[in-house]
C-alpha positions in Angstrom: -26.4 3.6 23.7 -25.9 -0.1 24.3 -22.6 -1.0 22.5 -22.4 -4.6 21.4 -19.5 -6.1 23.4 -16.9 -8.6 22.2 -18.5 -11.3 24.4 -22.0 -10.9 22.8 -20.5 -10.9 19.4 -18.4 -14.0 20.1 -21.5 -15.9 21.4 -23.5 -14.8 18.3 -20.7 -15.9 16.0 -20.5 -19.4 17.6 -24.2 -19.8 17.4 -24.2 -18.8 13.7 -21.4 -21.3 12.8 -22.5 -23.8 10.2 -21.4 -25.5 7.0 -21.2 -22.0 5.5 -18.1 -21.4 7.7 -16.4 -24.2 5.9 -17.3 -22.7 2.6 -16.1 -19.4 3.8 -12.7 -20.8 4.8 -12.4 -22.5 1.5 -13.1 -19.3 -0.3 -10.5 -17.5 1.8 -7.9 -20.0 0.8 -8.8 -19.5 -2.8 -8.6 -15.8 -2.5 -5.2 -16.0 -0.7 -3.9 -18.1 -3.6 -5.3 -15.7 -6.2 -3.7 -12.7 -4.5 -0.5 -14.2 -3.4 1.7 -12.7 -6.1 1.3 -9.1 -7.4 3.0 -5.8 -8.1 3.1 -5.3 -4.3 6.2 -3.1 -4.3 4.5 0.2 -5.2 7.5 2.3 -4.1 9.3 0.9 -7.2 8.7 1.8 -10.8 8.1 -1.9 -11.2 8.5 -4.6 -8.7 6.8 -7.8 -7.5 6.6 -9.8 -4.3 4.2 -12.3 -2.8 2.1 -11.5 0.2 4.5 -13.4 2.4 7.1 -12.0 4.8 10.8 -12.5 4.2 10.3 -14.0 0.7 11.3 -13.4 -2.9 11.5 -9.8 -4.2 12.1 -8.6 -7.7 12.5 -5.3 -9.4 13.4 -3.3 -12.5 16.2 -0.8 -12.8 17.7 1.3 -15.7 20.0 4.1 -16.6 21.1 5.8 -19.8 24.5 5.3 -21.3 25.1 8.7 -23.0 26.3 10.3 -19.8 28.8 8.3 -17.8 27.5 9.9 -14.6 24.1 8.3 -15.1 25.1 5.2 -13.2 24.7 7.4 -10.1 21.1 8.1 -11.0 19.9 4.5 -11.6 16.1 4.4 -11.7 14.6 2.0 -9.2 12.4 3.5 -6.5 9.9 6.1 -7.6 11.4 9.5 -6.9 10.1 13.0 -7.5 13.6 14.1 -8.4 13.8 11.6 -11.3 11.5 13.9 -13.2 9.8 11.2 -15.2 7.4 12.7 -17.7 4.9 9.9 -17.1 4.4 6.7 -15.1 1.4 5.0 -13.5 -0.9 2.2 -14.5 -3.3 2.6 -17.4 -5.0 -0.7 -16.6 -4.7 -2.8 -13.5 -7.3 -5.2 -12.3 -5.6 -6.0 -9.0 -5.4 -9.7 -9.7 -3.9 -11.0 -12.9 -3.2 -8.0 -15.2 -1.6 -4.6 -15.2 0.1 -2.4 -17.7 1.9 1.0 -17.4 4.2 3.3 -19.4 7.3 4.9 -17.9 8.7 7.8 -19.9 12.1 9.0 -18.7 13.4 12.0 -20.7 16.5 12.5 -18.6 17.7 8.9 -19.1 16.5 8.8 -22.7 14.1 5.8 -22.6 10.4 4.9 -22.6 9.4 1.5 -21.1 6.1 -0.3 -21.1 5.4 -3.1 -18.7 2.6 -5.8 -19.1 2.1 -8.0 -16.1 0.0 -11.2 -16.4 -0.6 -14.0 -13.9 -1.9 -17.6 -13.8 -3.3 -19.0 -10.6 -1.8 -22.2 -9.4 -0.2 -24.0 -6.5 2.0 -21.8 -4.2 0.6 -18.7 -5.7 0.9 -19.7 -9.3 3.0 -18.2 -12.1 3.4 -14.8 -13.5 5.2 -13.0 -16.3 6.0 -9.4 -17.3 6.8 -8.2 -20.8 8.9 -5.0 -21.0 8.9 -3.2 -24.4 10.2 0.2 -25.2 12.6 2.4 -27.1 15.5 4.7 -26.5 14.6 8.3 -27.3 15.8 9.7 -30.7 18.3 12.2 -29.4 20.2 9.6 -27.4 22.8 7.6 -29.3 24.4 5.3 -26.7 21.3 3.5 -25.5 20.3 2.3 -22.1 21.2 -0.4 -19.6 18.2 -2.4 -18.3 18.5 -4.5 -15.2 16.1 -7.0 -13.6 16.9 -8.6 -10.3 15.6 -11.2 -7.8 16.6 -11.4 -4.2 15.8 -13.7 -1.3 14.9 -11.9 1.9 14.5 -15.1 3.9 15.7 -18.7 3.9 15.9 -20.6 0.7 18.2 -21.4 -2.2 18.7 -19.9 -5.6 21.1 -20.2 -8.5 21.5 -18.5 -12.0 23.2 -19.3 -15.3 23.3 -17.6 -18.7 22.4 -20.1 -21.4 22.0 -19.3 -25.1 21.1 -15.7 -24.4 18.7 -16.5 -21.6 19.1 -16.0 -17.9 17.8 -19.0 -16.1 17.3 -19.2 -12.3 16.0 -22.0 -10.1 15.1 -21.8 -6.5 13.2 -23.1 -3.5 11.7 -21.7 -0.3 9.4 -23.2 2.2 6.5 -20.9 1.3 6.9 -20.8 -2.5 8.2 -24.4 -3.0 10.3 -24.9 -6.1 10.3 -22.3 -8.8 12.0 -21.5 -12.1 12.7 -18.1 -13.6 13.6 -17.1 -17.1 14.6 -13.7 -18.3 14.4 -13.7 -22.1 15.6 -10.8 -24.2 14.2 -10.5 -27.7 16.5 -11.7 -30.5 15.7 -8.4 -32.3 17.2 -6.2 -29.5 20.0 -4.0 -30.9 23.2 -3.6 -28.8 24.6 -0.1 -28.4 27.3 0.7 -30.9 30.9 0.0 -29.8 33.9 1.4 -31.7 35.9 -1.2 -33.5 39.0 -0.2 -31.6 37.3 -1.2 -28.3 35.8 -4.6 -29.3 38.6 -6.9 -28.3 39.9 -5.7 -25.0 41.0 -8.5 -22.7 38.7 -9.0 -19.8 35.8 -7.0 -21.2 32.8 -8.8 -22.7 31.0 -7.1 -25.6 27.9 -7.7 -27.6 26.1 -9.9 -25.0 22.4 -10.2 -25.3 22.1 -10.6 -21.5 24.7 -10.8 -18.7 24.5 -10.9 -14.9 26.1 -11.0 -11.5 25.3 -12.8 -8.3 26.2 -11.6 -4.8 25.7 -12.6 -1.2 23.9 -9.8 0.7 22.5 -9.6 4.3 18.9 -10.7 4.1 17.8 -7.5 5.7 19.5 -5.5 2.9 17.8 -7.1 -0.2 15.6 -4.0 -0.5 18.8 -2.0 -1.0 19.3 -3.7 -4.3 20.1 -0.5 -6.2 22.8 0.5 -3.6 24.4 -2.9 -3.7 24.3 -3.0 -7.5 25.9 0.5 -7.7 28.7 -0.6 -5.5 29.4 -3.7 -7.7 29.1 -1.6 -10.8 31.6 1.0 -9.7 34.2 -1.5 -8.8 33.8 -3.2 -12.1 33.7 0.0 -14.1 37.0 1.2 -12.6 38.7 -2.1 -13.6 37.4 -1.8 -17.1 38.4 1.9 -17.4 42.0 0.8 -16.5 41.9 -1.9 -19.1 40.6 0.5 -21.8 43.3 3.1 -21.0 45.9 0.4 -21.0 44.7 -1.0 -24.3 44.2 2.3 -26.2 46.6 4.6 -24.5 43.8 7.1 -24.3 41.5 8.5 -21.6 38.5 8.5 -24.1 36.0 6.3 -22.2 32.9 7.2 -24.3 31.5 3.7 -24.7 29.3 3.4 -21.6 28.2 -0.1 -22.6 31.8 -1.3 -22.1 32.3 0.5 -18.8 29.0 -0.6 -17.2 28.4 -4.0 -18.6 28.3 -7.0 -16.2 30.7 -9.8 -16.5 28.8 -12.8 -15.1 30.7 -12.7 -11.8 29.6 -15.0 -9.0 27.2 -17.1 -11.2 29.3 -20.2 -10.6 29.3 -19.8 -6.8 26.8 -21.2 -4.3 25.2 -19.4 -1.5 24.2 -16.2 -3.4 20.9 -14.6 -2.7 20.8 -11.5 -4.9 20.9 -12.0 -8.7 21.1 -9.2 -11.3 20.6 -9.5 -15.0 21.5 -6.8 -17.5 20.6 -6.0 -21.1 22.3 -3.2 -23.0 20.0 -1.9 -25.7 19.6 0.8 -28.3 16.5 1.6 -30.3 13.4 -0.6 -29.9 13.7 -3.4 -27.4 11.7 -6.2 -25.6 12.4 -8.7 -22.9 10.3 -11.1 -20.8 10.6 -12.1 -17.1 8.8 -15.3 -16.4 8.3 -16.8 -12.9 6.8 -20.3 -12.8 5.7 -22.5 -10.0 5.8 -26.3 -10.5 2.1 -26.4 -11.2 2.0 -27.3 -14.9 -1.5 -25.9 -15.3 -0.2 -22.5 -14.4 2.9 -22.4 -16.6 3.3 -19.4 -19.0 4.8 -19.7 -22.5 6.5 -16.5 -23.6 4.7 -16.7 -26.9 1.3 -16.4 -25.1 2.1 -13.3 -23.0 0.8 -10.9 -25.7 -2.4 -12.9 -26.2 -3.1 -13.1 -22.5 -2.5 -9.4 -22.1 -4.7 -8.5 -25.0 -7.6 -10.7 -23.7 -7.4 -9.2 -20.2 -7.1 -5.6 -21.6 -10.3 -6.0 -23.5 -12.0 -7.7 -20.5 -10.8 -4.8 -18.2 -12.4 -2.2 -20.5 -15.7 -4.0 -20.7 -15.8 -4.5 -16.9 -14.8 -0.9 -16.3 -17.7 0.4 -18.3 -20.1 -2.2 -16.8 -19.0 -1.0 -13.3 -18.9 2.7 -13.7 -21.0 3.4 -16.8 -19.0 6.5 -17.9 -19.7 6.1 -21.6 -23.4 5.7 -20.9 -23.1 9.0 -19.0 -21.8 10.7 -22.1 -18.1 11.1 -21.2 -15.7 11.0 -24.2 -12.7 8.7 -24.6 -10.2 11.1 -23.1 -12.3 11.5 -19.9 -12.7 7.7 -19.8 -9.0 7.2 -20.2 -8.3 9.5 -17.3 -10.8 7.7 -15.1 -9.5 4.3 -16.1 -5.9 5.5 -15.2 -7.1 6.8 -11.9 -8.5 3.4 -10.9 -5.6 1.5 -12.3 -3.0 3.7 -10.6 -4.8 3.3 -7.3 -4.9 -0.5 -7.7 -1.3 -0.5 -8.9 -0.4 1.3 -5.7 -1.5 -1.6 -3.5 1.4 -3.0 -1.5 2.3 -5.7 1.0 4.5 -4.5 3.8 6.1 -6.5 6.6 8.4 -5.3 9.4 8.6 -3.6 12.8 7.2 -0.2 13.6 8.7 2.3 16.0 6.1 2.6 18.7 6.1 4.4 22.0 4.7 2.5 25.0 3.7 5.9 26.5 1.2 8.5 25.5 2.9 11.6 24.1 2.6 14.5 26.6 0.3 17.4 25.8 1.5 20.6 24.3 3.4 22.6 26.9 4.0 19.6 29.2 7.4 18.0 29.7 8.3 15.6 26.9 10.6 13.3 28.8 9.7 9.8 27.6 11.3 6.4 27.3 13.0 5.6 24.1 10.5 4.1 21.6 10.8 0.5 20.8 10.5 -1.6 17.7 7.3 -3.5 17.7 7.1 -7.2 16.8 7.1 -7.6 13.0 3.7 -7.7 11.4 2.2 -7.4 8.0 -0.1 -5.0 6.2 -1.9 -5.2 2.9 -2.8 -1.7 1.8 -3.2 0.9 -0.9 -0.8 3.8 -0.8 -1.4 7.6 -1.4 1.6 8.3 -3.5 4.2 5.9 -4.9 7.1 8.4 -4.8 6.3 10.4 -1.6 3.9 8.3 0.6 4.6 4.7 -0.4 3.1 3.2 2.8 -0.2 2.8 4.6 -2.0 5.9 6.0 -5.2 5.2 8.1 -6.8 8.6 7.3 -6.3 8.0 3.5 -7.2 4.3 3.4 -10.9 4.7 4.0 -11.1 7.0 1.0 -9.2 4.5 -1.1 -11.8 1.8 -0.3 -14.6 4.0 -1.6 -13.1 3.4 -5.0 -11.7 -0.1 -4.6 -14.8 -1.4 -3.0 -16.8 -0.7 -6.2 -14.2 -2.4 -8.4 -13.2 -5.5 -6.4 -14.8 -6.0 -3.1 -12.6 -9.0 -2.4 -9.4 -6.9 -2.5 -11.1 -4.1 -0.6 -12.2 -6.4 2.3 -8.7 -8.0 2.4 -7.3 -4.5 2.9 -9.9 -3.5 5.5 -9.3 -6.7 7.5 -5.6 -6.3 7.2 -5.8 -2.8 8.8 -8.1 -4.0 11.5 -5.8 -6.8 12.3 -3.2 -4.2 13.3 -5.5 -3.0 16.1 -4.2 -3.4 19.6 -6.2 -4.6 22.6 -7.3 -1.0 23.4 -8.7 -0.4 19.9 -5.8 1.7 18.7 -4.5 1.6 15.1 -1.3 3.4 14.3 -2.2 6.3 11.9 0.9 5.8 9.8 2.3 2.3 9.1 6.0 2.6 8.7 7.0 -1.1 8.6 10.7 -2.0 8.3 13.8 -0.2 7.3 12.8 0.3 3.7 9.7 2.2 4.8 11.6 4.2 7.4 14.1 5.3 4.8 11.4 7.4 3.2 10.2 9.1 6.5 12.0 11.9 8.4 13.0 10.7 11.9 10.7 13.0 13.8 7.6 11.5 12.1 8.5 7.8 12.5 7.3 7.1 16.1 3.7 6.2 16.6 2.0 7.1 19.9 -0.9 5.1 21.4 -2.9 8.3 22.2 -2.7 9.6 18.7 -5.9 8.8 16.8 -6.9 9.4 13.2 -10.3 9.8 11.4 -12.0 6.4 11.2 -12.6 6.5 7.5 -12.5 2.7 7.1 -16.0 2.8 8.5 -17.2 4.4 5.2 -16.9 1.0 3.5 -18.5 -0.8 6.4 -21.4 1.7 6.4 -22.1 0.8 2.7 -22.3 -2.9 3.7 -24.5 -2.3 6.7 -26.9 -0.1 4.7 -27.2 -2.6 1.9 -28.0 -5.3 4.4 -30.4 -3.2 6.5 -32.4 -1.6 3.7 -32.2 -4.2 0.9 -32.0 -7.4 2.9 -29.3 -10.1 3.0 -30.4 -11.8 -0.2 -29.6 -8.7 -2.3 -26.1 -7.9 -1.0 -24.2 -11.0 -2.2 -22.7 -9.2 -5.2 -21.2 -6.5 -3.0 -20.1 -8.3 0.1 -19.5 -11.9 -0.9 -15.9 -10.9 -1.6 -14.1 -14.2 -1.0 -15.1 -16.3 -3.9 -13.7 -14.5 -6.8 -14.9 -15.0 -10.4 -13.5 -16.7 -13.4 -15.2 -14.1 -15.5 -13.1 -10.9 -15.5 -15.9 -9.0 -17.2 -18.1 -9.1 -14.1 -17.6 -7.7 -10.7 -15.3 -10.1 -8.9 -17.3 -11.3 -6.0 -20.4 -13.1 -7.4 -21.7 -15.0 -4.5 -21.1 -18.3 -2.9 -23.8 -17.8 -0.3 -24.6 -14.2 0.3 -26.6 -14.2 3.5 -24.4 -16.7 5.3 -21.2 -15.0 4.3 -22.7 -11.7 5.5 -23.7 -13.1 8.8 -20.3 -14.7 9.4 -18.4 -11.6 8.7 -20.5 -8.8 10.2 -19.9 -9.8 13.8 -16.2 -9.5 13.2 -16.6 -6.0 11.7 -19.0 -5.0 14.6 -16.4 -6.0 17.1 -13.7 -4.0 15.5 -16.0 -1.0 15.2 -17.0 -1.2 18.8 -13.4 -1.4 20.0 -12.6 1.6 17.8 -15.4 3.7 19.2 -14.4 2.8 22.8 -10.8 3.8 22.0 -11.9 7.2 20.7 -14.3 7.9 23.5 -11.7 7.0 26.1 -8.5 8.5 24.8 -9.9 11.6 23.0 -12.3 12.7 25.6 -12.1 16.4 26.3 -13.0 18.5 29.4 -16.5 19.5 30.2 -17.4 22.5 28.0 -17.5 25.7 29.9 -20.6 27.9 29.7 -20.4 31.0 27.5 -21.4 33.1 30.5 -22.1 32.6 34.2 -25.9 32.4 33.6 -25.5 29.5 31.1 -25.0 26.4 33.2 -25.2 23.8 30.3 -24.2 21.7 28.7 -23.1 19.2 31.3 -21.6 16.8 28.8 -18.1 16.2 27.5 -16.8 17.0 24.1 -13.7 15.6 22.4 -10.3 16.8 21.4 -7.6 15.5 19.1 -4.5 14.5 21.1 -1.2 15.5 19.5 -1.7 19.3 19.1 1.3 21.6 18.4 1.2 25.3 17.9 0.5 25.1 14.2 -0.6 21.5 13.6 -3.2 18.9 14.5 -1.7 16.1 12.4 -4.0 13.5 14.1 -7.1 15.2 12.6 -5.8 14.7 9.1 -6.3 18.4 8.4 -2.8 19.2 9.5 -2.2 22.9 9.6 -5.8 24.1 9.6 -6.1 26.9 12.1 -7.2 25.9 15.6 -7.0 27.6 19.0 -3.7 29.4 19.8 -2.1 28.4 22.0 -3.1 24.8 22.2 -5.0 23.9 25.3 -6.3 20.8 27.1 -9.6 22.8 27.2 -10.0 22.6 23.5 -12.9 20.7 22.0 -12.8 19.9 18.2 -16.0 20.0 16.2 -14.7 17.6 13.5 -13.8 15.0 16.1 -17.2 15.2 17.7 -18.8 14.7 14.3 -16.6 11.7 13.6 -17.5 10.1 17.0 -21.2 10.8 16.3 -20.8 9.1 12.9 -19.1 6.1 14.6 -22.0 5.8 17.1 -24.4 5.5 14.1 -22.3 2.8 12.4 -22.1 0.8 15.6 -25.8 1.1 16.1 -26.4 -0.2 12.5 -24.1 -3.1 13.0 -25.6 -4.0 16.3 -29.1 -4.0 14.8 -27.9 -6.4 12.1 -26.2 -8.8 14.5 -29.2 -8.7 16.8 -31.4 -9.7 13.8 -33.1 -6.4 13.3 -32.2 -6.2 9.6 -35.0 -5.0 7.3 -35.4 -1.5 8.5 -37.6 0.8 6.4 -36.2 4.2 5.7 -39.5 5.7 6.8 -39.6 4.0 10.2 -38.1 5.7 13.2 -35.6 3.5 14.9 -33.3 3.2 17.9 -30.5 4.3 15.6 -32.3 7.5 14.8 -32.9 8.3 18.5 -29.3 7.7 19.4 -28.2 9.9 16.5 -30.6 12.7 17.5 -29.2 12.7 21.0 -25.6 13.1 19.8 -26.5 15.7 17.2 -28.3 17.7 19.9 -25.1 17.7 22.0 -23.0 18.5 19.0 -25.2 21.6 18.3 -25.2 22.6 22.0 -21.4 22.6 22.2 -20.2 23.6 18.8 -22.8 25.7 17.0 -22.1 29.4 17.1 -25.4 31.2 16.6 -23.8 34.6 16.1 -21.6 33.4 13.2 -24.0 30.8 12.0 -21.4 28.1 11.8 -19.9 25.1 13.6 -16.7 26.0 15.5 -14.1 24.5 17.7 -14.3 25.5 21.3 -11.6 26.4 23.9 -11.7 28.1 27.3 -10.2 31.3 28.8 -10.1 32.7 32.3 -13.0 35.0 33.0 -12.0 38.7 33.1 -13.8 39.1 36.5 -12.4 35.9 38.0 -11.1 36.5 41.5 -8.8 33.7 42.8 -9.6 34.5 46.4 -13.3 34.9 46.1 -14.5 32.6 43.3 -14.7 28.9 42.9 -11.9 27.6 40.7 -14.4 25.5 38.7 -16.0 28.7 37.5 -12.8 30.4 36.4 -13.1 29.6 32.7 -15.7 30.5 30.1 -16.2 28.9 26.7 -14.7 30.6 23.7 -15.6 29.7 20.1 -12.7 29.3 17.7 -14.3 29.8 14.3 -12.5 29.4 11.0 -14.8 28.9 8.0 -13.6 26.0 5.9 -13.5 22.2 5.8 -13.6 21.8 9.6 -16.8 23.8 10.0 -18.4 21.5 7.3 -17.9 18.2 9.0 -21.3 17.8 10.6 -22.8 18.3 7.2 -20.2 16.1 5.5 -21.1 13.2 7.7 -24.9 13.6 7.3 -25.5 14.9 10.8 -27.4 18.1 9.8 -31.1 17.4 9.2 -32.3 18.5 5.7 -34.9 20.8 7.2 -32.4 22.5 9.6 -31.9 26.2 9.3 -28.2 25.4 10.0 -27.9 23.6 6.7 -28.9 26.8 4.8 -26.1 28.7 6.5 -23.6 25.9 5.6 -24.7 25.9 2.0 -24.4 29.6 1.8 -20.9 29.4 3.1 -20.0 26.7 0.5 -21.5 28.7 -2.4 -20.0 32.1 -1.5 -16.9 32.9 -3.7 -15.6 35.1 -0.9 -15.6 32.0 1.4 -15.1 28.5 -0.1 -16.3 28.5 -3.7 -14.0 28.5 -6.6 -14.3 27.4 -10.2 -12.0 24.4 -9.5 -13.5 23.1 -6.3 -14.0 24.1 -2.6 -11.1 25.9 -0.8 -10.0 24.2 2.4 -10.1 27.6 4.2 -12.3 30.6 3.6 -10.7 33.4 1.5 -11.9 35.8 4.2 -9.9 34.0 7.0 -6.8 35.8 8.3 -4.9 32.5 8.0 -5.8 32.0 4.4 -2.7 31.1 2.3 -0.4 31.7 5.3 2.3 29.6 6.8 2.7 26.1 5.4 -0.5 26.6 3.5 -1.3 22.9 3.3 -4.9 23.0 4.4 -5.2 26.7 4.5 -6.7 27.3 1.0 -5.7 24.5 -1.4 -8.4 22.3 -2.9 -8.5 18.6 -1.7 -10.5 16.0 -3.6 -11.3 13.9 -0.5 -13.3 16.6 1.2 -14.9 17.8 -2.0 -16.0 14.2 -2.5 -17.6 14.1 0.9 -19.4 17.3 0.1 -20.8 15.8 -3.1 -21.6 12.5 -1.4 -23.5 14.1 1.4 -25.4 16.4 -0.8 -26.4 13.5 -3.1 -27.3 11.1 -0.3 -28.8 13.4 2.3 -30.1 16.6 0.7 -30.7 16.6 -3.1 -33.2 13.8 -3.0 -34.9 14.8 0.2 -37.7 17.3 0.3 -36.8 20.4 2.4 -36.3 24.1 2.3 -32.7 23.8 0.9 -33.2 21.1 -1.7 -32.9 23.3 -4.7 -29.8 25.0 -3.4 -28.3 21.6 -2.6 -29.0 20.5 -6.1 -27.5 23.6 -7.6 -24.3 23.3 -5.6 -24.0 19.6 -6.3 -24.3 20.0 -10.1 -21.9 23.0 -10.3 -19.3 21.6 -7.9 -19.2 18.2 -9.6 -18.8 19.8 -13.0 -16.0 22.1 -11.7 -14.1 19.3 -10.1 -14.3 17.0 -13.2 -13.3 19.9 -15.5 -10.3 20.9 -13.5 -8.9 17.5 -12.7 -9.2 16.5 -16.3 -7.6 19.7 -17.5 -4.6 19.2 -15.2 -4.3 15.5 -16.1 -4.3 16.4 -19.8 -1.5 19.0 -19.4 0.7 17.1 -16.9 -0.3 13.4 -17.2 -0.5 13.3 -13.4 -3.0 13.3 -10.6 -2.0 15.8 -7.9 -2.1 15.9 -4.1 -4.1 19.2 -4.1 -5.1 21.9 -6.5 -4.5 25.6 -6.4 -7.6 27.6 -5.5 -6.6 30.6 -7.7 -6.0 28.8 -11.0 -6.7 25.1 -10.4 -3.2 24.0 -11.1 -2.0 20.8 -9.6 0.4 21.1 -6.7 2.0 19.1 -3.9 3.3 15.7 -4.6 2.6 13.8 -7.8 1.5 11.3 -8.9 -1.0 11.3 -6.0 -3.1 8.3 -6.8 -4.8 7.9 -3.5 -7.9 9.9 -2.7 -7.5 12.1 -5.8 -8.8 9.0 -7.7 -12.2 9.8 -6.1 -12.7 11.7 -9.3 -13.8 8.4 -10.7 -16.9 7.9 -8.4 -17.6 11.6 -8.8 -17.8 11.1 -12.5 -19.9 7.9 -12.1 -22.0 9.5 -9.4 -21.6 6.3 -7.4 -21.2 7.5 -3.8 
């Protein structure tokens, strides 16, 4: 296959440059402004930051006052151990509106946040209204804190004036800004015994108070730890004052012990500012950040109206995009689907920092592992969705392509920003680190043994899913009809429509596709170079073919192939450099097809009829033929991994060393053996497809009433060991099954069409029923589901690829 090189693409791009490039640049500036501020700290229950490195961070914290030990369990970052009964966005459009409810039974409070934004200079202005109540059985109330901190250069100051916290500041990137934190006049302060109301040095009954400290810029993300340190020092002093005043050790009034005393507000040079409100019963407060652009200013009296308008617009646009009501889903199902989308969008974050990267390839299993100490990379940024706010609050390459299958349908502008951000992390060899652990805050969530990224460790190229959609739209529908999908930069003033209604569809498409083609070509070259396996050995001495190479995932251990994404799925034991992995060959074949599609578009061969044979088809047929030759096991009627073993009759003295090994199939029915079908590489008329469908539909193999098992129930490794991908049901692979059935087999005449339709309908129904049932009973989306009873398991909320339940419901693959 002739891969389009970087030089050819660059020449094409220069030739295509025109006034549309100017328009494209203007649209990019507009998009950058619209997306500058957001809820881009998904690891927090609520936090904001701009898409700028070393800038202004903010966040919410709280703790209950009934138990004096609660200050040690301040809520800030999302943690499984916090046991919140519910949190996650119920609506979030990704641009200027988001709302969520956080219900914390252990700390005795329920909090709702409503985030709104107005676009203007330097990213515009934003506000968030927090409303809530303390739970009935709690009598002392709750302490609510909101803070701002400067990670980089700039100045800030704060004062408390007439029950309002007011901050002013300036940075080079944000310009001048003003902040107001405004508690409602109706907020009720926790009760304080009359005997404790006039203790010298202890303020009581304040509507809002605060402190300001000077912290190392690199430690602003540790706001909770720094606050706890200040709080403990202050509480000890107050406890001594109470004991001295009352002569008693009765320190039951938590609002006295843990209230702030406005320390440091009159000092210059502070960069971390905390405000605090002690409340009991129903409460409300607003946080308003304003740039100097008067057209973007936000009046606190308008927050409710703005939120209401955008809530209604969100709901209309949601139905217009996914059509669930039209498909007959009831309000409860629609609410679940809306929450799935919103929680995925609300999990988008901006990360900046250095990553631990090895300059050397990690040795193979069984080889020596003496390596130079990994080094911190130069700091860089990533804009990405995240799989799970409490457990995986960072970018994962394997996951991100699945995220974009949902986001791309909702807001192609945000989706393409994320895709380009990921591709911008690619090195000169085409490598993208599979896990993006940027900065100390991100590393604090990751065990040390998993922090280092190795340049020979690949990951499934799922970002190409979104690019394939774009390429297919262009090839089969023509440039004039893809503006609404691909013209992502312009944005729309009408929130009820898909945000991306064109500026100049064909020109924008032609300007952007060469860039995507270049990335795709470099990615394919990286895979073919670094993941190449040995020449497959014949099954016996008489079989001299194939004379081609297969591929193997680097990074094997005895029980894991983390690089494949299917971590503990059984492979050859022990690991060997002679292994060839069927899923990797399928991925590379898929990459070849995407590169060919992009090349045909860039070369001007765009309007391809589905009925016309093409160069793409010929290239694909060649790779599929090799795939079958290496990996299809005719005896077991399935695709398998391959390894090699020494021939039993091999004689070291008499025989040629090159003939010492013979090929051995490593067959485990499950997700791995489905990959050729998942990626559309098995022709609809193929007898192999029938065997694959039989395996899928067999309850003794993969079929359950809740979705497809990851490993066959008949496999000796089923449910054993870590049992991560050895039985549990995963939504991403089930989605790929449905998508491939729908696109490649249900609507195409062939001997297996009826079986494909039957499986598609039943599997889709089972998945929707089970995910909905688990969501209704737990209020969470789960990492995986139990194959025996369908119960959610693993981390939660898992609002990454489990949100694929939305396009499954909408049948928009």
